[in-house]
N, C-alpha and C positions, 0 to 999 in steps of 0.2 A: 801402382798403375803403370803399364807400359807406355813408352813414348809413342805418341801418334805419328804415323807415316807423314812425311813432307813430300808434297807433290813436286815434281820437276817443274821448273819455269814458273814458280808462282808469281813472281814479280812481272815477269814478262807477259804472262797471260793477261794479267790485270791492266797492265799499260796498253796492250794492244787491243783491247775492247773499246768500243765507242759507247762509253756509259754517260752520254750527255743528256739523257732524259729517263723517265720511268722505263726501266729496261726489263725485258723478259730474256734471259739467258738460258740456253739449254746446254747442260752438262752432259754429254752423251756418253761419257765414261766416268761415271760418278766415283767409283772406287770407294775409298774411306772418306771422301767428301772434301779433300784438301783444298782444291781449286775453289769449289763452292764456298767453303767456310772463308776463305780469303776474300771473296767477292762480298759476301754478306756483311763481314766485319767491318769492311772498309766503305760501305755504302749504306744509304737509308732507302734508296729508290729502285733496288734491283730485286727481282723475283727469280728464281732458279727452278727449272724442270730438271731433275736429276734422273738419269737412265743408267741402269747397269744390268747386265745379263747374269751377274753373280748375286744371288739372294743373300749370301752371307755379307757381301759388300753393302748391299742396301740396309741390312740391319745394323751394321757398325756405323755407317753414315748417319742413320736415324738418330742414334744415341749422340754421336758427335755434334749434330746440327740441331739438337733439341731446343735450344734457346732461339732458333730462327724459324720455328715451325710455322708461323703465320706466313712466311715468305718463300716456303719451298714445297714442291710436289716431287715425290719420289716414286719411281716407277720401275718395277722388275721387267726388263725388257731388253730388246736389242737395238742399237742406235740405227741400224738399217730400217728399222720400222718407224722412224721418227714422225713421218707424216701421219700414220695410224695413231701413233701415241698422243701426238698433239691433239688430234681431232677428238679422241676419247677424253682426253683431260679439258676439253673445251678451251683450248689455248690457240692463240694465233699472234701474228705480227711479232715474229722473233727477231731480237736485236744482236744476238750473238750466239755462236755455237763454238763448243770446245770438244775436241776429240784428242784424248791422251790415249794412243794405241798401245796394243800389245798386252803382256801379262803384268799384273800389279805385283808390288813387293809382298804384300800379305799372301797372295796366291803362291808366289815363289817360296815363301818362308814356311808355308804349311805342308810338311811332308805328305800329308793324306790327300793332297791335290794332285800330286804326281806331275808337277812342272818341272821340278829340280833334279838334275842329275847328281847333285852333291848330297841329297837327303834320301833316304830309303822310304819309299811308299809305293802304294799302288800305282800302276802305270795308267793313270787317268787322263788329265790335262784338260778336261772340260771346264770351260769357265762357267757354263750354266749346268749345275749338277743334275738337273732334270732331263737334260739331253741324254739320249740312249748311247750312242757310240763313244767308246773311249779310244785312248791311243793302243792299249793292249789289243782291242778288237780289231784296229786297223792292221796290226802285224799279222793277224790271222787271216783276215778277210780279203786283203788286197793281193793281187797278182804280184809277182817278182817286178815285172815291167812297170806297173803303176807305182809300186813302192820306191823303186829306183827313181822314177820321175819326180815324185813328191820331194824325196831327199835331195834331188840334185837341184830342182827348181825352186822350192821353198827354203831350202837350207843352204843353197848355193855351196853345196858339198861336193868336192872332186872325187871323193872316195866312195861315191854312193853305191856302186856296184859291188865294191868289196864289203861294204858294211851289210847290204842285203844278203849276200852269200853267207856271211858270218851268222846273220839272224836266222836264216833258214837251217844252217847246220846245227845252230843251238837248239832251235825248235824240234829237231829230231830226237833230243834227248829230254827236253822238258819245255813247258810253256813258259813264255816270258810274261811275266806278271807284274815285276816290280822295276821301279826306276834304276836301282843299282845293278840289277841284272843287265838291263839294256846298256846302261853306261859302261860296264865292264866289258860286254861283248864288243862295243864300238872301239873302245881303247885298245883291246887285244887286236883287233881286226886292222887297225891303221897303224900300230906301233907308234902310237902319238907323240911320245917324248921328243922325237927328232922331227916330226912333220908339223906340229902345231904351236902356235903361240897362245892360243886359247885352249880350254878343255876339249878333247876330241869329240865329246858328245854334244857340244854346244849346237852345232848346226843341225844335227839330225833331231835333237829335241825341238828345236825351234820349227823345223818342217813338219813334224808330227803334230805339234801344237796348232800351228796354222791350218793343218788339214782337218783336224778334229773339230775345229771351231769355225771353219769356213772363213777365216779372218779377212783374206784379200777380197772376196766377193762382197762381205758386208761393207768394207771400207769404200769400194767403188760405188755401191748403191747409196750409202749414206751421203757421199760427196755430191752425187747427182741430185738427190733429194734436197740437200742443204741449200742449194741455189733456189730452189723453189719456195722455201719457207722464210728466207731472210728478207728483212725490209731493206729500203734504200740506205746504204752506208753501213749496214750491219756487217759484222766480220765473222769469218770462219777461221778458227785456230786450231791447227792440227800439229800434234806432237808425235813424232815417229821415232823408232828405235833401231830400225835396219834398213838397208837399202831397198828391199822390195816394197815396204810401205812408203818410204819417202819418194821412191820413183812414181808410185801412183799419185801422190799428192802433187808433186811437182808437175807431172804431165797434165793432170787435170786442171790446175790453175792455169797452165799456159794455154791450154785448149779454150778454156771459158774466158780468157782475156782477149781472144781474137774475134774479129768480126767475120767477115767473108772468108770461107775456106776453100772456094772454088779453085781450080787449077788457073795458073796465070794467063793461060790462052784464052780464057772465057772473056768476051767483051763486056758482059754485064753479069752480076751476081745472080745465080740461080739457086743457091743453097738456103738463102734467107737467114743465115746464122747472125745472131748479134751478140756483142760482147755481154757478158753477164758478171764477170769478176774483174776487179783490178788487183794486181799483185802487189801487196804491201812490202813483202820481204823478197827482194830480188835474189838474195842468197839466205840461206836458212839461218835462224839464230842458233847458236850453239851455246852449251852451258859455260859458265865461268869456271875458272880453276878453283874458286871457292866453293862453287856449288859441287863440283866433282869430288872435292875433299870431303864434303858433308855426306855426299850420296854417291858412291862409286857407280851405282846403275845409271846415273845420269850421263856418263861419259859419252855414250853413243847417241844421245838424244838430238834431235833436230826440231825446230819449230818454224812452221810456215804460216802465213797469214794472207787471207784473200778478203776483198770488201766487195759487197754486193753493188752493183750498179744497174741502173735501168736505162737504156738508150733507145 
């Protein structure tokens, strides 16, 4: 039997949840169930609603968590629909929310999912395989301007224009349908050996994946809705893996910790805004050297925690 994937920040997630009562925790990014398994193994009073947009992840987690069947509810869906999912499951009074963002290791390690530039497979990148649009479709359907914008903004790639020109030139000869096709085009375009400390396709693949799955929009919506579903003192824990995700989380937490946001010149508050979160992690938690040794993909991870307050 293959070794089960170990979730990043397992101990830190467990320690930062307020599990002082019979608790309902929402694992909005269930994956293979690593965080959920840790919670269930180490408590007797916790129930978990696990959500994932990848049906194959749900199936793997169901097997892994079989011994805790009475304490879990697993749902194939998107964490940005958390309010609807809770209502359908007839659940309320959430005591904690976990969001482990980005692509999972099983998705990266499966060539036929098309997330990895190191393994050949169809240029797919859909987290939810029932979704229609793939990364290969985007390369065909998007204008040059839009494709440059996506690669520049979502991938923070300074060679975005050069990469798009190379993609268009390659498309005059044949369709780009596989991961290694695209990876090789990018590497050739930027002469990467002298320009990059990381693989030259890293940022472009990240950008296309974010675009295919609408990741940043879903994160923003889930964060807004998280504040509405959490009880007093309940915590939202977010693990991010790149600066775009982390910036969204950091700015959201800072904004929700503020009361009035009226201009200083205003004599009285007219915005009516109230503090809804208290930031627990002033600086993000980063993985230990030991964790990075066990799991190199954890190296870029950051964990932030906010606590629901009612004022």
